[in-house]
N, C-alpha and C positions, 0 to 999 in steps of 0.2 A: 755574454760569453767573452772570455778573454781573447785578445789577439794571440794566436799561437803560430809558431813557425810552420810553414807549409809542410815540412817533413812530418809533422805530427798529425796532420789531418788525414786520417785513414778510416774514419767512421763510414759505414755503409749507408746507403740511402735509407731514409725514413727515421733515423735516430734524431732525438731532439737535444742537441747540445746548446742549451738556451739560457745559461746563466748570463747575467748582465756584465758589462765591462767592470774591471776591478777598480778603476779610478773614477771617482764621481765627475771630475772635470767641470767645465762651466755649464751653465744653463743654456738651453738651446736658443736660437734666434727667436725674436718675438715680432718681426716685421712682416711676416707673410700674412696676406689678407685671408680672412675666413669668410667665404662667400657661400650662400645657400639659397635655393629656391624654397618656397613654402612646401611643407610636407603634405603628402596625400595619403589617405587611408589605403591600406593594402586591400585590393579587391578580392572577393571570395573566389575560389575556384568553382568550376561547374560542380554540381552535386555529386555526380558519379566519379569525376576525377578526385574529388575529396575522399569519397568512400574508398576508392581503390587505393589511394595513397595511405590513408590513416589505418587501414586494416592490414597493411603489408609491412611487416617488420623488415628493416634493412639488414641484410646479412653480408658479410665480407666475401668478396670474390677472390681475395688474395690470401695466400698462406701467411699466418702470423709469424713474423720474423722474431728471433730471439732478441731480447733487449736487456742490457746492452749487448752488443755483438761480442762474440768470443774474440779475445785478443785486442779489444779496444784499449788504447792507452789510458791509464788511470786519470790523467789530467782532463781527458775528454769525458770519460765515463762519469766523473764526478759532477759534470754539468748537464747530464742527460735527464730528460723527463720522459720516461717511456710512455706516459699517458698520451703524449701528442702523436704517437705513431699508431694508435689503435683506433679502429672504427668504434663508434659508440654502440654499446649493446642496447637492445630494445628501442632503438630509434625507429620512427616511422619515416616513410618517404615523404618529402615535401611535395605538395600538390601544386603543380605549376599553374600560373594564372595567364589568361589571355592579355597581351600587351598591344594595345592599338598603336599604330605608327604615330610617333611624335608625342605620345602620352607621358613618357618618362620626364620628370623635371630635369632641366639641363644640368643642375649642380645641387648636390646635397652634402651638407656638413653638419653632423649632429652637434658639434660644438656650438654652432650658431644658434641652436634651439635649446641650449642648456641640457642636452640629453647625453652628454659624455661625462663620465666620472673622471676623477683625477688620474694623472699618470702615476703609476706605482713602480717600485724598483725591487726586483726579486734578488738583487745582489748576487752572491756566489752560489745560490742554490738552484738546481735544475727544477724549476717550478713553473715554467711558462704556461702549461696547460691550465693549472689552477689559477694563476694570475689572470689569464684571459677570461676564465669563467667568472671570476670575481668582478671584472669590468663589465661583462654582459649583465650581471646582476645589478651593478650600479646603473646601467642604462635602463633596466626594467624599473628600478626604483624611481628614476626621474620621469619616466613615462607615466608613473602613477602619482606624480606630483610630490615626491619625497626626495630628500637630499642624502639618503643613506649611502655610506661608503662601506661596502662589504669587506670583511676581513679575509685577505688572501691566506693568512695563516690558518684560519678555521677551515677554509676549503682544502688547503694542502694537507693539514693534519687529518682530514677525513679520508682522502683518497690515497695518500702516499704509502701508508702501511699495507694497502691492498694491491691486488693486481688488476683491478677493474675500476677504472676512472669513472665511467658514466654511471654504472650501477651503484657505486658507493655514494654518489652525489644525488642521484634521483630520489625524490621524496624527502630530502633533508632540507631543513631550514637553517640559514647561515646568519651568523651574528655580524655586527658592524665592527669597523676597525677600532672604534673606541673601546669595545669590550675586549678585543684580543688583537692588539697591534702587531704588525709584522716584526719578527725578530728572527734573523737567520739561525742563530744558535738554537732557539726553540724549534725551528723548523727541522734542524738536523736530527732532533730527537724522534722525529717521525719519518725521516727519510729512509730510503732503501740503502742496503749495504754498498751497491755500486756507486753511490754518491759520496763515498767515504773520504776521498782525498781532501776535498775542501773542508768537510766537517771536522776532520781530525787536525789538519794543518792550520786552519784559521781559527777554529773555536775549541779545539781539544775535546771534541765530543764524538763518541762512537755513534754512527748512524743507527737510528731505531731504538736507542737507549732511552726511551721515555721514562722519566722519573715520576714519582707520585705528584709532585707539584705541577708539572706540565700536563699530566693526565687530568688533574683536577681543573686546570685552566680550560682544557678542552671540554670537560663536562659542563663548566659554567657557560662556555660559548654555545654548547648544544642546547642549553636551557634558555638561551637568550636569542634564538634565531628570529630574524626579521623577514627574510625572503626565502621562499621554498621553490626548489626546482621540481616541476611536475613532469617534464618530458622533453624530448628532442625530436626535431625534424631534420633529416639529412638532405642537404641540397647538393646539386651537381655543380659543375663549373660553368653553368649557363649564366654568364655575367649580366644579362638583361634581367633575369629573375633575381639575382643578388641585388642589383640596383633597385629593383621594385620593392624589395623588403626594406632596404635602407631608406628609401624615399618615404616609407611609412613611419620612420622614427626608430625602428628596431636596429640594434647592432647584431652582428653575426660572429660567432666563434669560428675561427678558421685555423687550419694548420697548413703551412707552406713548406715545400721542399726548400732546404736552407743551404746557402753557400756562404761560408764565413767571411770571405773577402768582401763580397758585395754588402752584406748586412753590417759588418764592422766598419765599412767605409763611411757610414753615417754617424759613427761615434764622434764625440767631441764636436758636435754641431757641423758635421761634414756634409750637410745638404739635406734636402727633404724628399728627393726622388730616389727610390731604390735602384741602383745600377742593374742593367741587364746581365744575366748570366745564363748559360745553356743548361739544359736538363742534366747532361752528363757531369756538370760541375757540382751539382748539389750533393752534399755529403751528409746531410742530416735533415731534421724537420723541426719547425718552430711554430708555436701557437701564438696568435695575436687576435685582435678584434678588428673587424671592418666597421667603419663608422661614417662612410660617405663616399662620394665620387665627384669628379669634375672632368672637364675636357681640357687636356694639356696640349702642347704643341704636337705631340705624336698621337693624340687620340685620348680616349677615356682612361682615367687613372682612378684608383680606389684608395681611400684613406685608411691607413693602419694605425691602430692604437696599440703601442708596444708596452712592454713591462721592464724596460731597461733604464728607467729614470729619464729626467728631462734633458740630459746632455746628449741623448741620442736623437738624430733626425731634427725635426723642428719642434723642440719642446716635448719630445717623447712620441711624436707622430711622424709619419712619413707616407709617401704615395707610392703605389705600385701600379705599373701599367696593366691595362686590361689583358693584353696578350700574355703577360707573365702570370696573372691570376689563372687564366685558362690553362697555362702550361704547367705551373708549379703547385696548383692546389691539390692537396691530399684529401682534406675533409673540410666540410662547412656545415654548420648546424644553427638552425633557429632553436632557441631555448625557451620553453614555456615556463614562466615564472609567476608565482602568486604570492600574496601576503602569507606569512607564516600561519595565520589563523585558518587558512584553507587546508584541509587535511590532504595527505598524500593520496594519490589515485591508486586504486588496486591495479594489479598487473593486467595487461590487455586481455588475457584469457578469462579474467573474472568479471570483465565489464558486461553489462546487460545489453549487448549489441542488438539492435532491432533486426527482425527477420524481414528481409526484402523479398518481394514476390519475384517469380521467374519472369523473364522477358516474354512478351513485350511489356514495357513499363508504362502504365497510364501516366499522362502528363501531370495529374494531380499529385502523384508521388514526388515528382521532382520539385514541384512548387511547395510541397508540404514537408520537406525534409526537416525543417526546424521542429515541427511538431513530433517527429519520430525520434529526435536526438535524445539519448538518455539524460535525465536531469543531473546525474552525478558526474558527467563529463563536461569540462568547459567547452563552450561552443566557439568555433572559429569564425562563424558567420553572424 
């Protein structure tokens, strides 16, 4: 996002004005140590906690706000990604795990384990939700022993023309960056009209005006998918559970309430710890990826992988305090990813869910849950 005069910041809470700074500037500092404990497998939840969570679709308890907001200045609207303000459709609830006292590793940094993909730059397109998802897919590839870098343009071109970010991506297989590299002008051809100012002024392109060439490029990317999104689990702001997932090597897609002054303070290598700001100062929402945690002078801090290029924070990464995660978190999702060869799952209503007997439950059922699990559904245990 550009630095804008304070008088122009009138966006309401939950909008995502998330385009990256206009000037590339110098690369971030490279002298901050990367420290991590060994990773640990994510423990399974209790059988009944798992069943209760995965059979319950998460629904929004908030009225969906219009996006962009009426009267939003064009210079802000053009940098909005409405996908970051909406709860994912068809997500299941994350099943919490028991965490024994002292069992969490003291520090986790997925960069130290080769599980963090490259820092990307969305430039002047409001595409933070899609860039964050592409980085989650990069992490999934590395956990599978592959070095794939997923194309954020393919992700953006899939959801931007729609009004449903999560449904449009679910079941889709995405190509790598080499197949369809990021190009802001091409992204504008799939953007929504509200993103029009930057598209017209910088690239001379009317938003959404996809021509036959760019449509054929998307078709080629569709045919070249490497990683498929199978589903989502919505997490809460329980930072111990978030740390537990990160300690297993998984990254997490998150959207934070956003205050431009604090986030832009880290532009041009302005530091690596996000400055504190109160809830009432938040003017928008921004999607990033969580990829670790550590203990700082003020307590636990979480590592954010942003999409504003390497001149932001510490080479594109920054830390956010635990209390700010709990205060400013809008949404957090584990994303289930598989190789493109794995077919998309049917909708939950079509799954052959096992019929569980009424209580009391014999102990043999709890110990034999694996045998009951339908073979067509990936097992989390």
